[in-house]
C-alpha positions in Angstrom: -31.1 -153.7 -21.0 -31.6 -156.8 -18.6 -34.9 -158.8 -19.1 -36.6 -161.9 -18.1 -37.7 -163.0 -21.4 -37.2 -166.4 -22.7 -34.7 -167.2 -25.4 -34.6 -170.6 -26.9 -31.5 -171.2 -28.8 -31.5 -174.6 -31.2 -29.2 -175.8 -34.1 -31.1 -176.1 -37.2 -29.4 -178.7 -39.8 -32.0 -177.5 -42.6 -30.9 -174.1 -42.0 -27.2 -174.7 -41.1 -27.2 -172.2 -37.9 -28.5 -171.6 -34.7 -32.3 -170.5 -34.8 -33.5 -168.5 -32.2 -37.4 -168.1 -30.8 -38.3 -165.6 -28.4 -41.8 -167.2 -27.3 -43.3 -164.5 -25.3 -43.1 -161.9 -28.4 -45.5 -164.6 -30.3 -44.7 -167.9 -32.7 -43.2 -165.8 -35.3 -40.7 -164.2 -33.3 -37.5 -165.5 -34.5 -33.7 -164.5 -35.4 -30.6 -166.6 -35.8 -26.7 -166.7 -35.9 -24.0 -168.7 -37.4 -22.5 -169.5 -33.8 -24.6 -170.0 -30.6 -22.8 -166.7 -29.1 -24.0 -164.7 -32.4 -27.5 -166.1 -32.1 -27.6 -164.8 -28.7 -26.4 -161.4 -29.0 -29.1 -161.1 -32.1 -31.5 -162.4 -29.6 -30.7 -159.6 -27.3 -30.8 -156.9 -30.0 -34.4 -158.0 -31.2 -35.5 -157.9 -27.8 -34.4 -154.7 -26.8 -35.8 -153.5 -30.0 -39.3 -155.2 -29.4 -39.1 -153.8 -25.5 -38.3 -150.5 -27.1 -40.9 -150.2 -29.8 -43.8 -151.5 -27.6 -42.9 -148.9 -24.6 -42.8 -146.1 -27.8 -45.9 -147.1 -28.8 -47.6 -147.2 -25.5 -48.3 -150.8 -25.9 -48.2 -153.2 -23.0 -45.2 -155.6 -22.7 -45.8 -159.5 -22.8 -45.3 -161.1 -19.2 -42.2 -163.0 -19.1 -42.3 -167.0 -18.7 -40.2 -168.8 -16.1 -40.7 -172.8 -16.4 -44.3 -172.3 -16.9 -45.0 -169.7 -14.4 -45.8 -166.2 -15.3 -43.7 -163.5 -13.7 -45.3 -160.3 -12.8 -42.1 -157.9 -13.5 -40.2 -157.7 -16.5 
């Protein structure tokens, strides 16, 4: 599933892994991976699950952000 949601991946010295934030889904929405590639793959899986869950529960999807602008489509 292709989406326009933000994925922020940063190395964490404290955790010794790549930490991923998914800001449109709330400040506590995170995942991680031992490599950058694993972190990205995990982020994509989490996004798919979040989107699927929201749609199944008839909840609105958050609007994707792009460099401070809100997009109208997902």
